[in-house]
C-alpha positions as CSV (number, residue, x, y, z in Angstrom):
1,M,-29.0,-43.9,-69.2
2,G,-31.5,-41.9,-67.0
3,T,-33.2,-44.0,-65.1
4,M,-29.9,-45.4,-63.4
5,S,-28.8,-43.5,-60.4
6,F,-26.0,-41.1,-60.5
7,H,-24.0,-43.5,-58.8
8,R,-24.2,-46.4,-61.5
9,Q,-23.9,-43.4,-64.3
10,L,-20.2,-41.4,-62.9
11,L,-19.5,-46.3,-62.7
12,V,-20.4,-46.4,-65.8
13,L,-19.3,-43.0,-67.7
14,Q,-15.8,-43.7,-65.7
15,T,-15.4,-47.3,-66.9
16,V,-16.5,-46.8,-70.8
17,V,-14.0,-43.6,-70.7
18,M,-11.1,-45.5,-68.8
19,L,-12.0,-49.2,-71.2
20,I,-12.2,-46.7,-73.8
21,I,-8.6,-45.0,-73.3
22,V,-6.7,-48.4,-72.0
23,L,-8.2,-50.4,-75.5
24,G,-7.3,-47.2,-77.3
25,A,-4.1,-47.3,-75.6
26,G,-3.6,-51.0,-76.1
27,A,-4.4,-51.2,-79.7
28,T,-1.4,-48.6,-80.2
29,A,1.1,-50.5,-78.2
30,A,0.1,-53.1,-80.1
31,W,0.8,-51.2,-83.4
32,V,3.7,-50.3,-82.3
33,Q,5.3,-53.5,-81.3
34,E,4.4,-54.5,-84.2
35,R,7.0,-52.6,-86.3
36,V,9.8,-52.9,-83.6
37,I,9.3,-56.6,-84.8
38,R,9.4,-56.3,-88.5
39,D,12.0,-53.8,-87.9
40,A,13.9,-55.7,-85.4
41,Y,13.6,-58.7,-88.9
42,V,14.8,-55.7,-91.7
43,D,17.8,-54.8,-90.0
44,R,18.7,-58.0,-89.5
45,M,18.1,-59.0,-93.2
46,I,20.2,-56.1,-94.3
47,G,23.2,-57.0,-92.5
48,V,22.7,-61.5,-93.9
49,A,22.4,-59.8,-97.2
50,Q,24.8,-57.4,-97.2
51,S,27.5,-59.3,-95.5
52,V,26.7,-62.6,-97.9
53,A,27.2,-60.2,-101.1
54,Q,30.8,-58.9,-100.1
55,L,31.9,-61.6,-99.5
56,P,35.3,-62.8,-102.1
57,V,33.7,-66.8,-102.3
58,I,29.9,-65.5,-103.5
59,R,31.5,-63.1,-106.1
60,N,34.6,-65.5,-107.0
61,A,32.2,-68.5,-107.2
62,L,29.8,-67.1,-110.0
63,D,32.4,-67.3,-112.0
64,H,33.0,-71.2,-111.6
65,D,30.7,-73.7,-114.3
66,E,29.1,-74.8,-111.5
67,P,28.7,-71.6,-108.5
68,S,26.0,-73.7,-106.1
69,L,28.2,-76.1,-104.9
70,A,30.8,-73.5,-103.5
71,I,27.6,-71.0,-102.9
72,Q,24.7,-73.0,-101.4
73,P,27.0,-74.5,-98.6
74,I,27.6,-70.8,-97.4
75,A,24.4,-69.6,-97.8
76,E,22.6,-72.3,-95.7
77,V,25.3,-71.9,-93.3
78,V,24.3,-68.2,-92.8
79,R,20.6,-68.8,-92.9
80,E,20.3,-71.1,-89.8
81,A,22.8,-69.4,-87.8
82,S,21.0,-65.6,-88.2
83,D,17.5,-67.9,-88.1
84,V,16.0,-66.3,-91.5
85,T,13.8,-68.7,-93.6
86,Y,16.2,-68.4,-96.8
87,V,19.5,-66.9,-98.0
88,V,18.9,-66.8,-102.0
89,V,22.1,-66.4,-104.0
90,T,21.4,-66.0,-108.1
91,D,23.2,-64.7,-110.7
92,A,23.2,-61.2,-113.6
93,D,20.2,-63.1,-115.3
94,G,18.5,-64.1,-112.1
95,I,19.5,-68.2,-112.1
96,R,19.5,-69.5,-108.4
97,F,22.8,-71.1,-107.1
98,S,21.1,-71.4,-103.6
99,H,18.1,-72.3,-101.4
100,P,16.9,-73.7,-99.3
101,N,14.9,-76.2,-101.5
102,A,17.8,-77.7,-103.3
103,A,15.2,-78.6,-105.7
104,L,14.8,-75.2,-106.9
105,I,18.5,-74.5,-107.4
106,G,19.2,-73.6,-111.4
107,D,15.9,-72.1,-111.3
108,R,15.1,-68.5,-112.4
109,V,14.0,-66.8,-109.2
110,S,9.3,-66.5,-108.8
111,T,9.6,-62.4,-108.7
112,E,11.8,-59.6,-110.7
113,P,15.2,-59.6,-109.2
114,D,14.4,-55.5,-108.6
115,A,18.0,-55.8,-107.2
116,I,19.4,-56.5,-110.3
117,E,17.1,-54.8,-112.8
118,T,17.7,-51.3,-110.3
119,G,21.5,-52.0,-108.1
120,E,19.6,-51.0,-105.3
121,M,19.1,-52.8,-102.3
122,F,14.7,-53.5,-101.7
123,V,12.8,-54.1,-98.8
124,G,9.4,-55.6,-99.0
125,T,7.1,-58.1,-98.6
126,Q,5.9,-61.1,-101.5
127,T,5.5,-64.1,-102.7
128,G,7.7,-66.7,-104.1
129,T,7.8,-70.5,-103.9
130,L,7.6,-70.4,-99.9
131,G,5.0,-68.4,-99.5
132,E,4.3,-64.5,-98.6
133,S,7.9,-63.4,-97.1
134,W,8.8,-60.0,-95.8
135,R,11.9,-60.2,-97.0
136,V,15.3,-57.7,-98.5
137,K,17.7,-58.0,-102.1
138,V,21.2,-56.5,-102.3
139,P,22.7,-56.5,-105.3
140,I,26.2,-57.8,-105.4
141,I,28.5,-55.5,-107.2
142,A,32.1,-56.9,-108.7
143,D,35.4,-55.0,-108.4
144,D,34.7,-52.7,-111.6
145,G,30.8,-51.7,-110.1
146,T,29.2,-54.1,-112.7
147,V,25.6,-56.1,-111.1
148,I,26.5,-59.3,-111.4
149,G,24.2,-61.1,-108.8
150,Q,21.9,-60.6,-105.9
151,V,21.8,-61.9,-102.7
152,S,17.9,-62.3,-101.2
153,V,17.3,-63.0,-97.9
154,G,13.3,-62.7,-96.1
155,T,11.4,-64.4,-93.4
156,L,7.6,-65.2,-93.8
157,E,5.2,-63.1,-92.7
158,S,3.2,-66.1,-90.8
159,Q,6.5,-66.5,-88.3
160,L,6.3,-62.6,-88.3
161,R,3.3,-63.1,-86.9
162,S,3.6,-65.8,-84.7
163,D,6.4,-63.6,-82.6
164,F,3.7,-60.7,-82.8
165,V,1.4,-63.1,-81.0
166,E,3.6,-64.8,-79.0
167,T,4.4,-61.1,-77.6
168,L,0.7,-60.2,-77.9
169,W,-0.3,-62.0,-74.9
170,W,2.1,-60.5,-72.7
171,L,0.1,-57.0,-73.4
172,L,-3.3,-58.8,-73.0
173,A,-2.4,-59.5,-70.0
174,A,-1.5,-56.1,-68.9
175,I,-4.4,-53.8,-70.8
176,G,-7.0,-57.0,-68.9
177,I,-4.9,-56.1,-65.0
178,A,-5.3,-52.6,-65.9
179,A,-9.2,-52.3,-67.2
180,V,-9.7,-54.4,-64.1
181,I,-7.8,-52.4,-61.1
182,G,-8.9,-49.9,-63.1
183,V,-13.1,-50.7,-62.4
184,V,-12.1,-51.1,-58.8
185,L,-11.0,-47.6,-58.7
186,N,-13.5,-46.3,-60.5
187,A,-16.1,-48.2,-58.3
188,W,-14.5,-46.9,-55.1
189,L,-13.9,-42.8,-56.7
190,A,-18.1,-43.2,-57.6
191,R,-18.8,-44.3,-53.7
192,Y,-16.7,-42.0,-52.4
193,L,-18.2,-38.7,-54.9
194,R,-21.1,-40.0,-54.1
195,K,-20.4,-39.8,-49.7
196,R,-19.3,-36.4,-50.8
197,I,-22.5,-34.9,-52.3
198,F,-24.5,-36.5,-48.7
199,D,-25.7,-39.6,-51.2
200,L,-28.1,-36.7,-53.1
201,E,-28.7,-37.0,-57.0
202,P,-28.4,-34.0,-59.4
203,A,-32.4,-33.9,-59.5
204,E,-32.4,-33.0,-55.4
205,I,-28.7,-30.8,-56.0
206,K,-31.2,-29.0,-58.3
207,E,-33.6,-28.2,-56.5
208,M,-32.0,-27.5,-53.7
209,L,-29.8,-24.8,-55.4
210,D,-33.2,-23.7,-56.7
211,L,-34.5,-22.8,-53.3
212,R,-31.9,-22.2,-51.7
213,E,-31.5,-18.6,-54.7
214,A,-35.1,-18.4,-54.3
215,T,-34.5,-18.0,-50.5
216,L,-31.5,-15.7,-50.6
217,H,-32.7,-13.6,-52.9
218,G,-36.3,-13.4,-52.7
219,I,-36.0,-11.7,-49.0
220,A,-35.8,-8.2,-47.8
221,E,-32.6,-8.1,-45.5
222,G,-29.0,-7.9,-46.9
223,V,-27.7,-11.5,-46.3
224,V,-23.2,-11.2,-46.9
225,V,-21.7,-15.1,-46.1
226,T,-17.7,-14.5,-45.3
227,D,-15.3,-17.7,-44.8
228,E,-13.0,-17.8,-41.2
229,D,-11.3,-15.3,-43.5
230,R,-13.2,-12.4,-43.8
231,T,-14.2,-13.1,-47.7
232,I,-17.1,-12.5,-48.7
233,T,-18.2,-16.4,-50.5
234,L,-21.7,-14.4,-50.7
235,A,-24.3,-11.9,-50.8
236,N,-27.7,-11.5,-51.7
237,D,-29.8,-9.1,-53.9
238,A,-30.8,-6.8,-51.6
239,A,-27.1,-6.9,-49.4
240,L,-25.5,-5.4,-53.0
241,R,-28.8,-2.9,-52.7
242,L,-27.9,-1.9,-49.1
243,L,-24.1,-2.3,-49.9
244,D,-24.2,0.2,-52.9
245,V,-22.6,-2.3,-55.1
246,E,-24.0,-3.2,-58.9
247,N,-22.7,-6.4,-59.6
248,E,-21.6,-8.9,-57.3
249,D,-18.4,-9.7,-58.9
250,E,-17.8,-6.3,-57.6
251,L,-18.4,-7.9,-54.2
252,I,-17.7,-11.7,-54.3
253,G,-13.7,-12.3,-53.2
254,E,-13.5,-8.9,-51.1
255,R,-12.8,-8.2,-47.8
256,L,-15.2,-8.1,-45.1
257,E,-13.6,-4.3,-43.9
258,H,-13.8,-3.1,-47.2
259,A,-17.5,-2.7,-48.1
260,L,-18.7,-3.3,-44.1
261,D,-16.7,-1.7,-41.2
262,I,-18.1,-3.5,-38.2
263,D,-16.6,-6.6,-35.2
264,L,-17.6,-9.7,-36.0
265,A,-16.9,-10.8,-33.3
266,V,-19.7,-8.9,-31.2
267,T,-23.1,-10.6,-31.2
268,D,-25.0,-8.2,-30.1
269,Q,-26.7,-6.0,-33.1
270,Q,-24.7,-3.2,-34.7
271,V,-25.4,-0.1,-36.2
272,A,-23.4,0.7,-39.5
273,L,-22.8,3.1,-41.6
274,V,-22.5,3.2,-45.3
275,G,-23.6,5.6,-47.4
276,E,-25.7,7.6,-46.5
277,R,-27.5,4.8,-45.8
278,I,-27.6,3.9,-41.7
279,L,-27.9,-0.2,-41.5
280,L,-28.7,-2.8,-38.2
281,V,-25.9,-5.2,-38.4
282,R,-26.4,-9.0,-36.9
283,S,-23.3,-11.8,-37.0
284,H,-23.4,-15.4,-36.6
285,E,-21.3,-17.8,-37.0
286,V,-21.8,-20.7,-39.9
287,D,-20.9,-24.0,-38.0
288,V,-20.7,-26.9,-40.6
289,R,-20.7,-30.6,-38.9
290,G,-19.3,-28.9,-35.4
291,T,-16.3,-27.1,-37.7
292,R,-16.6,-23.2,-37.8
293,V,-16.5,-21.7,-41.3
294,G,-17.2,-18.2,-41.4
295,H,-19.9,-15.4,-40.6
296,A,-23.4,-14.8,-42.3
297,I,-23.8,-11.5,-41.9
298,I,-28.0,-9.8,-41.6
299,L,-28.3,-6.5,-42.9
300,V,-31.3,-4.1,-42.3
301,D,-31.7,-0.7,-43.3
302,H,-32.5,1.2,-40.7
303,T,-32.7,4.4,-42.7
304,E,-36.3,4.3,-43.8
305,L,-37.1,3.0,-39.9
306,D,-34.8,6.2,-39.0
307,G,-36.7,8.3,-40.8
308,A,-40.5,7.3,-39.9
309,L,-39.3,7.7,-36.6
310,R,-38.8,11.1,-36.7
311,E,-41.7,12.0,-38.8
312,L,-43.8,10.2,-36.1
313,H,-41.5,11.9,-33.0
314,G,-42.8,15.0,-35.3
315,V,-46.0,14.7,-35.7
316,Q,-46.1,13.7,-31.5
317,T,-44.5,16.7,-30.8
318,A,-46.9,19.0,-32.7
319,N,-49.5,17.6,-31.0
320,D,-48.2,17.9,-28.0
321,S,-47.4,21.4,-28.9
322,L,-51.3,22.0,-29.6
323,R,-52.6,20.8,-26.6
324,A,-50.7,22.2,-24.7
325,Q,-51.3,25.7,-27.1
326,Q,-55.3,24.0,-26.6
327,H,-54.6,23.9,-22.6
328,E,-53.2,27.8,-22.7
329,F,-56.3,28.7,-24.8
330,A,-58.3,27.5,-22.5
331,N,-57.2,29.4,-20.1
332,T,-56.7,32.6,-21.5
333,L,-60.8,32.1,-22.2
334,H,-61.4,31.5,-18.7
335,T,-59.0,34.4,-17.5
336,I,-61.0,36.6,-19.7
337,Q,-64.4,35.5,-18.7
338,G,-63.2,36.0,-15.3
339,L,-61.9,39.7,-15.7
340,I,-65.6,40.8,-17.4
341,E,-67.9,38.9,-15.0
342,L,-65.6,41.3,-12.4
343,G,-66.7,44.1,-14.7
344,E,-62.8,44.6,-15.5
345,S,-62.7,44.8,-18.8
346,E,-59.5,46.9,-19.4
347,S,-58.0,43.8,-17.8
348,A,-59.6,41.5,-20.1
349,R,-58.4,44.0,-22.8
350,K,-54.8,43.3,-22.0
351,V,-55.0,39.4,-21.8
352,V,-56.3,39.4,-25.3
353,E,-53.5,41.8,-25.9
354,S,-50.8,39.8,-24.7
355,A,-52.6,36.5,-26.9
356,G,-50.9,37.4,-29.5
357,S,-51.7,36.3,-33.1
358,G,-50.9,32.4,-33.3
359,G,-48.7,31.2,-30.7
360,A,-45.8,28.8,-31.9
361,L,-46.2,27.9,-35.2
362,G,-47.1,31.3,-36.9
363,D,-44.1,32.6,-35.3
364,L,-41.8,29.5,-36.7
365,T,-43.8,30.6,-39.9
366,A,-44.6,34.5,-41.0
367,Q,-42.4,35.9,-38.4
368,A,-39.1,34.0,-39.4
369,G,-39.3,33.9,-42.4
370,I,-38.5,29.8,-42.9
371,L,-40.8,29.0,-46.3
372,D,-39.1,25.0,-46.6
373,P,-42.5,23.4,-45.0
374,E,-40.2,19.8,-43.5
375,V,-38.1,22.9,-41.8
376,A,-40.7,24.7,-40.5
377,A,-42.5,21.4,-39.0
378,M,-39.1,20.4,-38.0
379,L,-38.3,22.8,-35.9
380,L,-42.4,23.3,-34.5
381,G,-41.6,19.9,-33.3
382,K,-38.7,20.4,-31.8
383,R,-39.6,23.5,-29.8
384,A,-41.9,21.3,-28.4
385,R,-40.0,19.1,-27.3
386,A,-37.6,21.7,-25.8
387,K,-40.2,22.7,-23.7
388,E,-40.3,19.2,-22.0
389,L,-37.4,19.4,-21.2
390,G,-37.0,22.5,-19.8
391,I,-34.3,23.9,-22.5
392,R,-34.8,27.6,-24.1
393,F,-35.2,26.9,-27.8
394,E,-35.0,29.9,-30.3
395,V,-34.5,30.4,-33.8
396,A,-32.9,33.5,-34.3
397,D,-34.6,36.9,-35.6
398,G,-34.4,37.7,-38.9
399,A,-34.4,33.6,-40.3
400,Y,-34.4,33.2,-43.9
401,L,-35.1,30.1,-45.8
402,T,-36.0,29.6,-49.0
403,D,-38.3,26.8,-51.0
404,D,-36.1,25.4,-53.2
405,V,-34.9,22.3,-51.6
406,G,-33.4,20.8,-55.1
407,A,-33.1,16.7,-55.4
408,D,-33.3,16.0,-51.8
409,P,-36.3,17.1,-49.9
410,V,-35.4,15.9,-46.7
411,A,-31.7,16.7,-46.3
412,R,-31.9,20.0,-44.7
413,P,-34.5,18.8,-42.4
414,T,-32.0,15.2,-41.3
415,I,-29.6,17.7,-40.9
416,L,-30.6,20.6,-39.0
417,G,-32.1,17.7,-37.1
418,N,-29.5,16.0,-36.2
419,L,-28.0,18.6,-34.6
420,I,-30.2,20.1,-32.6
421,D,-31.0,16.5,-31.3
422,N,-26.7,16.7,-30.6
423,A,-28.3,20.0,-29.0
424,F,-30.0,18.9,-27.7
425,E,-28.4,16.1,-25.6
426,A,-25.0,18.2,-24.6
427,V,-26.8,21.8,-22.7
428,G,-29.6,19.7,-20.4
429,L,-31.4,21.2,-18.0
430,D,-32.0,24.5,-18.5
431,G,-29.8,25.2,-21.0
432,T,-30.1,26.9,-24.4
433,V,-30.4,26.1,-28.2
434,L,-30.1,28.6,-30.6
435,V,-31.1,28.3,-34.5
436,R,-29.9,30.2,-37.4
437,L,-31.0,30.8,-41.2
438,D,-29.6,32.7,-44.5
439,A,-30.0,32.0,-47.7
440,D,-29.1,33.8,-50.6
441,E,-29.4,33.1,-53.9
442,E,-25.9,31.2,-54.3
443,Q,-26.1,29.3,-50.8
444,V,-28.2,28.3,-47.3
445,S,-27.1,28.6,-43.9
446,M,-27.8,26.8,-40.8
447,V,-25.8,27.2,-38.0
448,V,-26.9,25.6,-34.2
449,E,-25.4,26.8,-31.0
450,D,-25.9,25.2,-27.2
451,S,-24.9,26.3,-24.0
452,G,-22.8,23.3,-23.8
453,A,-19.6,22.0,-22.6
454,G,-18.3,22.3,-26.7
455,I,-15.7,20.1,-28.4
456,A,-12.6,19.8,-27.4
457,E,-10.2,21.2,-30.1
458,H,-8.6,17.5,-30.7
459,M,-12.2,16.4,-31.4
460,R,-13.4,19.1,-34.0
461,D,-11.4,17.1,-37.0
462,R,-12.6,13.7,-35.9
463,I,-15.7,14.0,-34.4
464,F,-17.3,14.3,-37.8
465,E,-16.0,10.4,-38.8
466,L,-18.5,7.1,-37.9
467,R,-18.2,5.7,-34.6
468,V,-16.5,8.8,-33.1
469,S,-18.8,10.7,-30.6
470,G,-18.1,13.3,-28.3
471,K,-20.7,12.5,-25.6
472,A,-19.6,10.9,-22.4
473,Q,-21.0,6.5,-22.7
474,G,-24.5,6.1,-21.7
475,A,-25.8,9.3,-22.5
476,G,-29.3,9.4,-23.9
477,K,-29.6,8.6,-28.1
478,S,-31.4,9.7,-30.6
479,H,-34.4,7.5,-32.0
480,G,-32.3,4.7,-31.3
481,L,-29.3,5.5,-33.1
482,A,-25.6,5.0,-31.5
483,H,-23.2,7.0,-30.5
484,G,-21.4,8.1,-33.3
485,F,-23.5,8.2,-36.4
486,G,-26.0,11.2,-36.3
487,L,-23.0,13.6,-37.3
488,A,-21.1,11.4,-39.6
489,L,-24.6,11.1,-42.2
490,V,-24.8,14.9,-41.1
491,K,-21.5,15.2,-42.9
492,R,-21.8,12.9,-46.0
493,L,-25.3,14.1,-46.9
494,V,-23.6,17.7,-46.8
495,T,-20.6,16.8,-49.1
496,R,-23.3,15.1,-51.5
497,A,-25.2,18.3,-51.7
498,G,-21.6,19.9,-52.0
499,G,-21.5,22.0,-49.3
500,S,-19.2,21.8,-45.8
501,V,-19.8,20.9,-42.0
502,S,-17.9,22.6,-39.8
503,V,-17.5,23.2,-35.7
504,G,-16.2,26.2,-34.1
505,D,-16.8,27.7,-30.4
506,S,-20.7,29.3,-29.9
507,P,-20.9,32.4,-27.5
508,L,-23.7,30.9,-25.6
509,G,-20.4,28.8,-24.0
510,G,-20.7,25.8,-26.2
511,A,-20.3,24.1,-29.7
512,A,-20.9,25.8,-32.6
513,F,-21.8,23.4,-36.3
514,R,-22.0,25.4,-40.0
515,V,-23.7,23.9,-42.3
516,T,-23.7,26.0,-45.7
517,M,-25.3,24.2,-49.0
518,P,-25.5,25.9,-52.8
519,T,-29.3,26.3,-53.5
520,M,-30.9,25.0,-56.4
521,N,-30.4,28.0,-58.4
522,N,-27.1,27.8,-58.7
523,G,-26.2,24.3,-59.5
524,E,-26.6,22.5,-56.7
525,G,-29.1,20.8,-53.6
């Protein structure tokens, strides 16, 4: 079997199974038929024996000197009419008064007269003068209840076998026809199944499945496949991780919208927010031989890339800020040098005093009391960015922020950075953005105010929902993210930290976003 093709293995196995079933059914039918024939003869012989035993002429003849003269003719007529081998009538001593072989009349029967001895009917196979026969013995009972003889009616076993063989030919013919039809149908079924599996052998199918599994679960991008009804039929390990699902069974069979909120009709790249992950999503139709069977969805985690872009943006803005300070410092030195050469020492001293002690970085750390280095660096970058955009960016006097960042050190800068980016887009040129920071032993408060148009009342409850934005279509995007995701991410980060976020009006004329988060010392964070 191991060297045979799958098509032939299937044909052989199906044929063997079919033949076993057909032969088993045939053997059972033959056994049942044999029992039916035997039971039919028994019923006939019982009827004949009981009828003869109850005939008054038979019972009266047993009292005569020559009972056979009356009994033999009646027994032979009954035997020929009922198509049995013999009808033998005996007296109480077992002496025959009828027999197909008249020479045996007057002799004692060759087998025990069971019906006379027991007074009950006997049914069984015995061997007598005519050979092995299937026989019935019935007692002849007088009017006073005594047994005065018996009637034995039998059919030769050879006759039973002959009748059975005659019916067996029809059964064998039916079994043969069924077997031929079964083999033909098995051959068609094997060929049909082979086409259904594209003429592939089991080893080839296994190799393809192994390759598919290795490829599917080995790639870093998430892959989700749905059918035409948007029901998920397949998901690789990366997709389970990106969708925050531990077990594949929790995802397979579910509707796509329960796991991922995207529009399958959109062929361009989409952005989805799952938990705190920012996913880039691309959907493709899956066609098999020209028929669309579903969609394949590719998921790419943009969260780490977005963080890297933010860090790069911070480094670039910090570099720009340092370069600007370098130029500013060089210009100050040139001014001082010129004043000294002109003999204006007093003016040079005033220039030195007005230069201060460190510029923007010193202002954000030493004066503002911002002890969280990640937030301080982010604010430094935002200040440089604001200068480029022509925006007044201020950190309120007395700002204070502890360095107890809790389990997620990037939560604060991510939350604050998103809010500041939104404020920059809202105010535009010559606008103002103000950041207020405060902290105590229980909670941290971060407020970002701007002088923009603000958030309408009817939008304030929805502004933190996914894909809901207060920005005009076509407005700038922050770090490559589509509108409607930044504030949703802020909401989820704040909620996970056990805090709250709200939006209201700012004295500057625009919106004021307020975030409160427990500190690490308060058991949260």
